[in-house]
C-alpha positions in Angstrom: -190.3 97.3 -76.6 -188.1 94.4 -77.6 -188.3 91.4 -79.8 -187.4 87.9 -78.4 -187.5 84.5 -79.9 -189.5 81.5 -78.8 -187.2 78.9 -77.2 -189.2 76.0 -78.7 -189.6 77.0 -82.4 -187.3 80.1 -82.8 -190.0 82.4 -84.1 -189.9 86.1 -83.1 -192.3 87.2 -80.3 -193.0 90.8 -81.1 -193.6 93.6 -78.6 -192.1 91.8 -75.7 -191.6 94.1 -72.7 -190.9 93.9 -69.0 -194.3 95.0 -67.9 -196.0 92.1 -69.6 -194.9 88.9 -68.0 -196.7 86.2 -70.0 -196.6 85.6 -73.8 -198.0 83.1 -76.2 -196.2 81.9 -79.4 -198.7 81.7 -82.2 -196.4 79.5 -84.3 -196.1 76.6 -82.0 -198.7 77.3 -79.3 -196.2 77.6 -76.4 -197.0 79.6 -73.3 -193.9 81.7 -72.4 -192.7 83.8 -69.5 -190.2 86.6 -69.7 -187.1 86.5 -67.4 -184.6 89.3 -66.7 -181.1 88.4 -65.7 -178.3 90.6 -64.2 -175.8 91.8 -66.8 -173.0 91.4 -64.3 -173.6 88.1 -62.5 -176.4 86.5 -64.6 -178.7 85.9 -61.6 -182.5 86.3 -62.2 -183.6 89.8 -61.3 -186.6 90.6 -59.1 -189.3 92.9 -60.5 -190.3 95.6 -58.0 -193.5 97.5 -58.8 -195.0 100.4 -56.9 -197.0 103.4 -57.9 -196.8 102.6 -61.6 -193.0 102.4 -61.6 -191.1 99.1 -62.3 -187.6 98.5 -61.2 -185.3 95.5 -61.2 -183.3 94.3 -58.2 -180.3 91.9 -58.2 -180.2 90.0 -54.9 -176.7 88.7 -55.7 -175.1 92.1 -56.4 -177.4 93.8 -53.9 -178.2 96.7 -56.3 -180.9 98.2 -58.4 -180.6 97.5 -62.1 -181.8 99.5 -65.1 -184.3 97.8 -67.5 -181.9 98.6 -70.4 -179.0 96.8 -68.8 -180.9 93.6 -68.0 -180.6 90.5 -70.2 -184.0 89.2 -71.3 -185.0 85.7 -72.3 -188.3 83.8 -72.7 -188.9 80.4 -71.0 -191.7 78.0 -71.2 -194.1 78.4 -68.3 
């Protein structure tokens, strides 16, 4: 689990994780979506899910990325 901040009001959004894609900021009422970016090139990573496993893929680097190496941010949906 990780903690991210709301891009609108700056308040912490607790328990953010890659498995949950949508969030709501109780402070300002914003609906948010999590986005993972490649640590090397900065491109948005694609979430691949199968049989309970979740992996991240960078189409630009053409390689599988670990969840711990990705750069996460929240964006208004």
